[in-house]
N, C-alpha and C positions, 0 to 999 in steps of 0.2 A: 138693854139696847142691842139691837140686832147686829151682828158681826157682817160687815160688808163682804163680798165675795168678789173675786176676779172674773173674767170672762168665761173661764174654766171650772168655776166652783169652788176655787181655792180661798180660803181665808188666812189673814196673817195674825200669828200670834207672837210673832219675834222679829226683833228690829236690832240689826247690829250697827252699833253707832261708831265712826272713826272720829276720835277726838284729837288727832293732830296727824300731820303729814310727816313731823319730823321722827327720825329714828338714829339710835345709835349704832346701828349695824348697815352693811350694803348688801343685802343677800340677793345672790344672783338670779332667783326666781321672782323677786318682787321690783328691784330698780330696772329702769329701761335698759336697753340694748347698750347705750352708750355709756352706761353706769352714772349718768348725772343725776343729781338730787333732783328732786321733785319741788318746785317752787309753788306754794298756793296763789292762786289768781284772786286776790281780794283776801278779806278777813276770813278767820275760823268763826264758826258760831261760838258764841259765849256761853259759859256753864248755864246760866239762868235760861237761855234760850233753848237749849237741849232739853232742860227739864220741863220748860213749857211744852214743848212739842210732844214729849212723851207721855206727859198729863192729859194733853189733849187724844192722843191716840189710845190710851190705855181703856177707855170706856168702849172700843170698838173692837177689842179682843187681844190687843196687845199684852202679854204677859212676862215675855222674858226680854232683857236688854243686855247685849253683849257690847262690851267697851272694846275697840280695837284702835289701830293707828296706820301707819307709824307705831311707836312704841307709846303706849298710853300712859305709861309712868313717866314720860316725860312732859305731860300736859299739867300745866300749873292748874291747880284747883281740883284735880281729878278725885281727891278723896271726898271734898266736898260734893262734888258731882254724885258720887257713889250713894253718899247720905241723902241726898235729895231724891234721887231715884227711887230709893229704898222707901221713902215716905209717900211715893204715888199711890193712892188706893188702885188695887188690882195688878200691880207690878209684883210678881211672885218670886222674880230671881233676877239678880244683876250677877253678871260674870264679867271674866276679862280674859282676852288672850295678849299674852306678852312673850317677849323672847327670853325672858327670865333673867336678863343681865342686873337688872336692878331690884329684882323681886326680894331677896332675902333680906335687905335692910328696910324695905317697906312693908314686910309683912304685918308688924304690928298695927301700923295707920291704916292698911287694908282691911285687917280685921275688926278693928274699932268703928271703921265706916260702914261694916254691914256687908261686905263682898260675900257672895255665896259659893262661888267656885272658881276654878281657874284653869285655863289651858295655857301650855307652854309649847313653843314651836322649837324642835330640836331634830335635825335631820341626821345627824352623826353622834356616835359615843366616842369617837375619835378626835383627840384635840386638833390634829393637822387638817381634818376635814371639815370640822367646824370653822376652822380658821379661813380655809379655802373658800367656803359657801358664804360666810358672813364677813370676811375682811377683817376679823378680829379675834383675839385670843379670849374667848369667853366660856370656855368648857368648864373649867372648874367652878366659877361662881354659879353657873347655871345648874350643874349637877349637885352643888352643894345646896341651893335653894330646892330643888326637887325633893332630894332626901329630906330637908327639914319638913317641907309642907306634908309630904307623905308620911313620914315616921311619927310626925306629932298629931296628925290627922287634922290639920288646921282646917283645910278645904278638900273635898274632892278634886283629884287632879286628872287632866287629860294631857298627854304628850302627843303633838301633832307630828308625824313623820312623813314627809314627801317622799315617796319610792321611786328612786332614779337609778335605771340600769347603767351600770358601770361606774356609779358612784358609791351607792350605799346599800346596794343588793345583797352584799355579804355580810350586812349587819343585822339582817331580819331575825335571825334566832338570838343575837345579841340583845336587840331590844325587846323580844319576847321574854327573854331571861330577866330583864329589868322589870316587866310586869310579873313576872312570877315571883321574884323576891321583895318587890315593894306594892303597897296597895294603890296602883295608879292604873289607869287605862291608857294604853299605847294604841293610837290609832293610825294605821297605816292608810296614807291619802294616795291616790292615784295622781301623778302630775298632772296638771291641766296646761293646755298650750295657751297661757293667757297673753295678752297683746304685748309685743316687745320684750318677751321673756328671753333674757340672753341665756338663762341656764337650758331652757328646751332647746335652742339650736344645738343640733348635732347629738342630742341625747333622747334617748327614750324613756318613757314612764314604764311601770310594771303592773299589768293588770291584778286587781284585788284576788282574783282566783287562783293567780299563780302564787302571790305572796302566801294565801290561806294554804295551799297544798303544802308549802314550804313548813309553815308552823306546824301542820299536823303531823308531819313526818317525826316530829319531836314531841309533841304535846298533844294530850287529849283536851280538846275543845267542846264546850257545852253551852248552848244558848244561855246567854245571861238571864238570871233569875230576877234582878233587880237592876235594869240598865239606870246610869246615872241620869240620863236624861232621854227624852225623845229626841230625835235627829235621823240625819241620813246614815249614820253608821250601822253596820250588822255588827254586834257586839256578843263577845264570847267570855265564859269564865275560862280559867285555864285550870284544870283538874289538879288538885293539891296545891295551887299557887295562891299569893296574896291578892294579885290583881287581874286584869282582863285585857283582851285585845280586841280592837274593833277595826273595821274595813270600810272605808269611805271609798265609793266607786262611781264618780260621776260620769265616766266615760263607758264602763263596761257593764253597769248595772245603773241607768239612769234614773234618778229619783225626782226628777223635774214635776212628775204629777202630784207630788205630796209636797213641793214647796211650800213653806209658811212663813217666808221671811222678807223683808226689805232692808236695804242699807241707806243708812243715813251717811253722806261723806261729811269730812271736816269743815267744807264749805258751804253746807246746807243743802245739798240736791239729795233728793229722796230717789233712791236708784231701786228698780224691782227685780233686776238680775244681774248679777255680777259681770255677766258676759253680753250685756246689751247695753248700749250708750244711751238709751231712751231714760232721761232724768225728768224729774220735776223739780223746779226751783223753788226752795223754801225761804231762802235768804233774802229774796226780794221782798217778801211779805214783812220781816222785820225792817228792812229799809223803809217802806212805805207806811209802816204803823198798821199793817192789817188787823182786822178783829180775829178772834178765835176760830170763827166759822169758815173763814177763808182758808186757815190751815187744814182744818178739817175735810173741806172740800179738794184740796190738793192730795191728802191723804188718800182719798176714794180715787182720784184721779189717777195715782200712781198703781192702784190695783187694776185700773182697766187699762194700762199700758204694758201690764206685766205679760212677757211671751209665755207661749207654752211650753218652750224648752231651751234650753242655752245653746243649741247647734253647734257643739263640739263634737270632733272626733278625735282620735288619736293621733291623726296626720295633719290635722287643719288647725291653723291659728283661730283664736277666739275672733267672732264677729264683733269687736269693738276695738276702739283706738286707745283707750287709757290703759296704762300700766297699772298693775296692782297697787303700785305706792299712791297713786292718784285717787284710788277708790277707797282702801281700806281693807285690812285682812278679813 
């Protein structure tokens, strides 16, 4: 079956699925400016509805599904969802992004369900800073989970670090050392001015080029010989080290021209760009008992409204109204 393209010749092989808006943290770059919790408008998609959608999209080129939130490990039925997605013909990879708080105790069930790899969000290696950004004392359980997963080679591990000037810019080499010591991929991500981002107010991100220069002063970086996955990160092996370093630069090195993803929100909206509020409502189809072709047509429609680029700059807020917590990580 031919893979449909958007207006700019891009296909989609990757869908990020937000399985819940609930979270056990209150991270400053995710929650709205007033810090309030985001409440769903209506019900979340059911597990079997998510599986049905992905099974309909897979014949059109979707090969990878990432489960996000909120915190996906809070979603009832998450292990059954992973098993269901793994059974879909054409889906080659099911991954998860988590804050890591509940990870260690759920390792056996995630492994049994068939999860392929995992991303852990962690913006500091200092307990006090982790508490400041997340609102909770989570440093020890998260680090324990990272070390166990990496040392036991349970899954390939990526650690996502949002680089923030005046907050964690003095930890760049500490994170690099973590990747030197453990078989993990630390990815430094330029801070994006997402809508209502209370962390962005008054702070500046750090360009990927500046981070790379700091790392190269201490370590010899070589283009990765076997990147974990395709994606927007520029990935390097650390000479003599166990892991690798990646740089994700949505502001200084735009990668919109090769964007290959859609996002499915917890409420059933198919979103073609994180920073654009144009959405295609799929939940309506479930409420009205729509046939499979209706959902396929909406999938193709979402490609046609996909913007050419995100419209971000280092000094401007995102051209959308929803905060990250309402969209999914």
